[in-house]
BAVEXPA-581419 format. One record per residue (C-alpha): residue number from 1; chain; y, z, x. Coordinates in Angstrom, 2 decimals, decimal comma. Layout:
N
   seq   mol         v         w         u
   NUM     A         Y         Z         X
...
//
This chain:
309
   seq   mol         v         w         u
     1     A    -48,77    -14,41     21,33
     2     A    -46,32    -12,05     19,44
     3     A    -42,64    -12,77     20,08
     4     A    -40,41    -10,19     20,76
     5     A    -37,01    -10,40     19,47
     6     A    -34,28     -9,78     21,98
     7     A    -32,59     -6,61     21,37
     8     A    -29,04     -6,68     19,47
     9     A    -25,99     -6,16     21,39
    10     A    -24,89     -2,70     21,08
    11     A    -21,16     -3,34     21,73
    12     A    -22,04     -6,22     18,99
    13     A    -23,25     -3,17     16,64
    14     A    -19,92     -1,04     17,59
    15     A    -17,79     -3,77     16,61
    16     A    -19,63     -4,82     13,24
    17     A    -18,71     -1,13     11,23
    18     A    -15,18     -1,19     12,06
    19     A    -14,73     -4,58     10,94
    20     A    -16,76     -4,16      7,92
    21     A    -14,38     -1,15      7,36
    22     A    -11,50     -3,39      7,78
    23     A    -12,77     -6,17      5,54
    24     A    -13,45     -3,56      2,84
    25     A    -10,20     -1,55      3,17
    26     A     -8,04     -4,94      2,80
    27     A    -10,33     -6,06     -0,50
    28     A    -10,06     -2,25     -1,85
    29     A     -6,04     -2,80     -1,60
    30     A     -6,23     -6,05     -3,63
    31     A     -9,04     -4,84     -6,04
    32     A     -6,55     -3,71     -8,82
    33     A     -5,24     -7,34     -9,05
    34     A     -8,51     -8,72     -8,94
    35     A    -10,21     -6,48    -11,59
    36     A     -7,47     -7,29    -14,10
    37     A     -8,48    -11,00    -13,76
    38     A     -5,94    -12,43    -10,96
    39     A     -4,13    -15,15    -13,04
    40     A     -1,05    -16,03    -11,28
    41     A      1,94    -14,88    -13,24
    42     A      4,05    -16,96    -15,42
    43     A      6,22    -18,93    -13,02
    44     A      9,99    -20,01    -13,61
    45     A      9,65    -22,95    -11,74
    46     A      6,31    -24,10    -12,99
    47     A      6,42    -27,89    -12,78
    48     A      4,52    -28,36    -15,97
    49     A      4,66    -26,13    -19,56
    50     A      1,88    -23,70    -19,29
    51     A      0,73    -20,61    -21,06
    52     A      0,50    -17,24    -19,44
    53     A     -3,22    -17,18    -20,06
    54     A     -3,71    -20,70    -18,61
    55     A     -2,22    -19,94    -15,40
    56     A     -4,55    -20,68    -12,21
    57     A     -6,47    -17,78    -10,60
    58     A     -4,75    -16,48     -7,38
    59     A     -5,65    -13,58     -4,86
    60     A     -1,95    -12,27     -4,91
    61     A      0,39    -11,60     -7,87
    62     A      3,09    -14,14     -6,63
    63     A      6,55    -13,60     -8,40
    64     A      9,52    -11,77     -7,82
    65     A      9,10     -9,87    -10,59
    66     A      5,80     -8,37     -9,10
    67     A      7,51     -8,02     -5,84
    68     A      6,53     -4,26     -5,33
    69     A      3,33     -4,38     -6,44
    70     A      2,69     -7,26     -4,06
    71     A      3,97     -5,32     -1,31
    72     A      1,43     -2,19     -2,64
    73     A     -1,19     -4,00     -2,67
    74     A     -1,30     -5,27      0,60
    75     A      0,19     -2,25      2,39
    76     A     -2,69     -0,13      0,96
    77     A     -5,61     -2,38      2,50
    78     A     -4,16     -1,51      5,89
    79     A     -3,84      2,31      5,09
    80     A     -7,44      2,44      3,23
    81     A     -9,00      0,88      6,34
    82     A     -7,12      2,98      8,66
    83     A     -7,83      6,50      7,29
    84     A    -11,56      5,20      6,98
    85     A    -11,49      4,65     10,81
    86     A     -9,76      7,70     11,50
    87     A    -12,72      9,83      9,62
    88     A    -15,48      7,85     11,22
    89     A    -14,10      8,17     14,64
    90     A    -14,11     11,93     14,35
    91     A    -18,11     11,38     14,30
    92     A    -18,72      8,79     16,76
    93     A    -16,65      6,40     18,76
    94     A    -15,46      3,28     17,43
    95     A    -13,01      0,60     18,29
    96     A     -9,70      0,37     16,05
    97     A     -9,09     -3,22     16,59
    98     A    -11,94     -5,00     14,62
    99     A    -10,91     -3,26     11,44
   100     A     -7,61     -4,31     12,03
   101     A     -8,98     -7,67     12,41
   102     A    -11,14     -7,41      9,21
   103     A     -7,75     -6,48      7,06
   104     A     -5,80     -9,37      8,64
   105     A     -8,75    -11,68      8,08
   106     A     -8,71    -10,65      4,00
   107     A     -4,87    -10,81      4,33
   108     A     -4,63    -14,57      5,57
   109     A     -7,26    -15,73      3,29
   110     A     -5,35    -14,49      0,20
   111     A     -1,99    -15,35      1,40
   112     A     -3,36    -19,13      2,28
   113     A     -5,17    -19,37     -1,45
   114     A     -2,48    -17,80     -3,36
   115     A      0,56    -20,07     -1,70
   116     A     -1,41    -23,16     -1,89
   117     A     -1,77    -22,50     -5,80
   118     A      1,55    -21,79     -5,85
   119     A      2,69    -24,54     -4,04
   120     A      0,76    -27,13     -6,22
   121     A      2,23    -25,29     -9,38
   122     A      5,73    -25,71     -8,51
   123     A      5,67    -29,13     -7,11
   124     A      6,44    -28,32     -3,59
   125     A      6,75    -31,49     -1,25
   126     A      6,73    -33,86     -4,33
   127     A     10,36    -34,16     -4,85
   128     A     10,75    -31,25     -7,68
   129     A     13,45    -28,64     -8,03
   130     A     14,91    -27,69     -4,75
   131     A     15,16    -24,17     -5,75
   132     A     11,28    -24,34     -5,43
   133     A     11,54    -24,44     -1,59
   134     A     13,64    -21,25     -1,39
   135     A     11,84    -19,46     -3,73
   136     A      8,38    -20,61     -1,78
   137     A     10,32    -19,38      1,37
   138     A     11,30    -16,03     -0,07
   139     A      8,18    -15,16     -1,38
   140     A      6,08    -16,38      1,78
   141     A      8,94    -14,24      3,85
   142     A      8,39    -11,22      1,74
   143     A      4,46    -11,81      1,99
   144     A      4,35    -11,87      5,81
   145     A      6,45     -9,02      6,12
   146     A      4,12     -6,87      3,97
   147     A      0,99     -8,11      5,90
   148     A      2,76     -6,85      9,27
   149     A      3,68     -3,62      7,72
   150     A     -0,02     -3,09      6,35
   151     A     -0,94     -3,73     10,17
   152     A      1,40     -0,85     11,28
   153     A     -0,02      1,09      8,46
   154     A     -3,38      0,82      9,89
   155     A     -2,44      1,56     13,28
   156     A     -0,72      4,78     12,49
   157     A     -3,55      6,27      9,87
   158     A     -6,55      5,16     11,85
   159     A     -5,05      7,36     15,23
   160     A     -6,89     10,66     16,23
   161     A     -3,61     12,95     15,77
   162     A     -3,55     14,30     12,04
   163     A      0,26     14,07     12,42
   164     A      0,42     10,59     13,14
   165     A     -1,92      9,73     10,37
   166     A     -0,37     12,23      7,69
   167     A      2,96     10,27      8,52
   168     A      1,27      7,23      7,50
   169     A     -0,19      8,58      4,24
   170     A      3,30     10,24      3,25
   171     A      4,99      6,81      3,75
   172     A      2,33      5,08      1,84
   173     A      2,52      7,68     -0,91
   174     A      4,71      5,77     -3,20
   175     A      3,00      2,44     -2,94
   176     A     -0,12      4,42     -3,74
   177     A      1,15      5,46     -6,97
   178     A      1,99      1,66     -8,01
   179     A     -1,90      0,92     -6,84
   180     A     -3,15      3,53     -9,11
   181     A     -0,91      2,27    -12,14
   182     A     -1,97     -0,93    -11,78
   183     A     -5,91     -0,13    -11,31
   184     A     -5,35      1,56    -14,77
   185     A     -3,53     -1,30    -16,79
   186     A     -6,13     -3,51    -15,21
   187     A     -8,71     -1,90    -17,06
   188     A     -6,45     -1,06    -20,55
   189     A     -4,35     -4,00    -20,43
   190     A     -0,38     -3,76    -20,13
   191     A      0,08     -4,17    -23,68
   192     A     -1,30     -0,56    -24,50
   193     A     -0,90      1,54    -21,45
   194     A     -2,11      4,96    -21,87
   195     A      0,47      7,67    -22,87
   196     A      0,26      9,19    -19,40
   197     A      1,32      6,26    -17,52
   198     A      4,96      7,20    -17,38
   199     A      4,29     10,38    -15,73
   200     A      1,76      8,96    -13,34
   201     A      3,98      7,12    -10,84
   202     A      6,62      9,63    -10,24
   203     A      4,36     12,67     -9,75
   204     A      1,21     11,00     -8,39
   205     A      2,90     10,23     -5,01
   206     A      4,55     13,85     -4,91
   207     A      0,82     15,36     -4,96
   208     A     -0,21     13,00     -2,32
   209     A      2,69     14,04      0,01
   210     A      2,13     17,49     -0,64
   211     A     -1,63     17,36     -0,02
   212     A     -0,92     15,64      3,46
   213     A      1,92     17,84      4,60
   214     A     -0,69     20,89      3,89
   215     A     -3,21     18,76      5,83
   216     A     -0,87     18,17      8,66
   217     A      0,23     21,70      8,92
   218     A      3,67     22,92     10,89
   219     A      2,00     23,08     14,21
   220     A      2,86     21,60     17,07
   221     A      6,51     21,74     15,92
   222     A      7,22     18,02     15,93
   223     A      5,03     18,29     12,70
   224     A      7,73     19,30     10,88
   225     A      9,23     15,56     11,31
   226     A      6,49     14,55      8,97
   227     A      7,77     16,95      6,69
   228     A     11,21     15,99      6,45
   229     A      9,94     12,41      6,29
   230     A      7,67     12,91      3,57
   231     A     10,09     14,58      1,34
   232     A     12,63     11,63      2,05
   233     A     10,22      9,01      0,95
   234     A      8,91     10,69     -2,12
   235     A     12,63     10,74     -3,16
   236     A     14,20      7,34     -1,33
   237     A     11,16      4,85     -1,51
   238     A     10,96      5,08     -5,51
   239     A     14,49      4,36     -5,73
   240     A     14,59      1,83     -3,19
   241     A     11,39      0,13     -5,24
   242     A     13,50      0,31     -8,46
   243     A     16,64     -1,27     -7,01
   244     A     14,76     -3,76     -5,10
   245     A     12,81     -5,05     -8,31
   246     A     15,88     -4,80    -10,50
   247     A     18,13     -7,15     -7,99
   248     A     14,81     -9,63     -8,10
   249     A     14,07     -9,34    -11,50
   250     A     17,60    -10,71    -12,88
   251     A     16,80    -13,91    -13,94
   252     A     20,27    -14,30    -15,06
   253     A     21,38    -14,71    -11,48
   254     A     19,37    -17,89    -10,94
   255     A     18,42    -17,51     -7,50
   256     A     21,85    -16,22     -6,32
   257     A     20,45    -14,03     -3,32
   258     A     23,90    -12,19     -2,25
   259     A     24,43    -11,52     -6,12
   260     A     20,85    -10,09     -5,90
   261     A     21,21     -7,81     -3,01
   262     A     24,74     -6,65     -4,37
   263     A     23,23     -5,70     -7,82
   264     A     20,43     -4,03     -5,94
   265     A     22,94     -2,17     -3,92
   266     A     24,86     -1,18     -6,79
   267     A     22,01      0,55     -8,87
   268     A     20,51      2,29     -5,70
   269     A     22,52      5,47     -5,85
   270     A     22,57      5,75     -9,76
   271     A     18,51      5,44     -9,49
   272     A     18,73      7,81     -6,43
   273     A     20,57     10,48     -8,62
   274     A     17,69     10,34    -11,18
   275     A     14,35     10,54     -8,93
   276     A     14,90     13,81     -7,01
   277     A     12,43     16,30     -9,27
   278     A      9,16     14,80     -7,21
   279     A     10,81     16,26     -4,10
   280     A     10,85     19,71     -5,48
   281     A      7,11     19,41     -6,58
   282     A      5,93     17,74     -3,34
   283     A      7,79     20,90     -1,26
   284     A      5,90     23,54     -3,54
   285     A      2,56     22,24     -3,13
   286     A      3,05     21,42      0,46
   287     A      4,47     25,05      0,93
   288     A      1,92     26,97     -1,33
   289     A     -0,79     25,11      0,33
   290     A      0,09     25,59      3,82
   291     A      0,59     29,30      3,29
   292     A     -2,92     29,74      1,60
   293     A     -4,50     27,82      4,65
   294     A     -2,80     29,40      7,17
   295     A     -3,97     32,89      5,49
   296     A     -7,59     31,64      5,54
   297     A     -7,45     30,66      9,14
   298     A     -6,19     33,97     10,16
   299     A     -8,60     35,75      8,18
   300     A    -11,46     33,56      9,81
   301     A    -10,31     33,93     13,08
   302     A    -11,07     37,90     13,45
   303     A    -14,28     37,36     11,49
   304     A    -15,35     34,70     14,26
   305     A    -14,52     37,24     17,10
   306     A    -16,62     39,76     15,81
   307     A    -19,47     37,58     15,13
   308     A    -19,09     36,78     18,78
   309     A    -19,06     40,21     19,97
//
């Protein structure tokens, strides 16, 4: 007698797709680091003398010198998954929470593996340098914050409202520029970067913001807020990233957190005064694209009405 397999639970199938999307988004976020080999950056507090190429494998680039890249890799995992869920949900009903869980699972695994490697390397718990605990705790706190922001990015970009999704996209535009830059450097190597690399980081986020604002539109009126936030983001976030990285990267301060903060605060306005040009590009793309879109939609409306008649 032939045995009949029980039917697959429909709700289980519905959960499997978004969960797979979440896992895929989380992996895609950290993929640029993995393509480059995933070798843990050289550590100032490493317990033994080690050459850079002999450092162990880690799923995340744990280092104060890679702080903004680390943030970008984690944040983009949530944003990628959220955008995918948004577009899938336009065709079929899907639950968002399994995708959020998939992103979180990837991030938890990456964090546990990377910090286990770091803890062993800096001699945490073996009576080593007392600064190792401060360094470890500081990195862990920053990574946990990035994981939580990735969840926020997911829930924003997975919404049905185009305005909310566009807001999530413009806020992630500058990290996306870092993500793309790391993808390229992972293939070419940091020693010989392409000649266009200095132009990629400032102008790519501007193009992303401009395109997102065209997609967002200006109706209803509250979407003007998305325009304001997007234009501010493409100006302020690069300056903020540079200031933070400047403070964290000053090895001469030797872990003096208050002095690092003062250094970052001091350099922020100087950088802010230099990085305003991409705002003009983003605004030009957004205005021209929106006008063209409105003209096309206006021309389509009479044609559609005539066809109905």
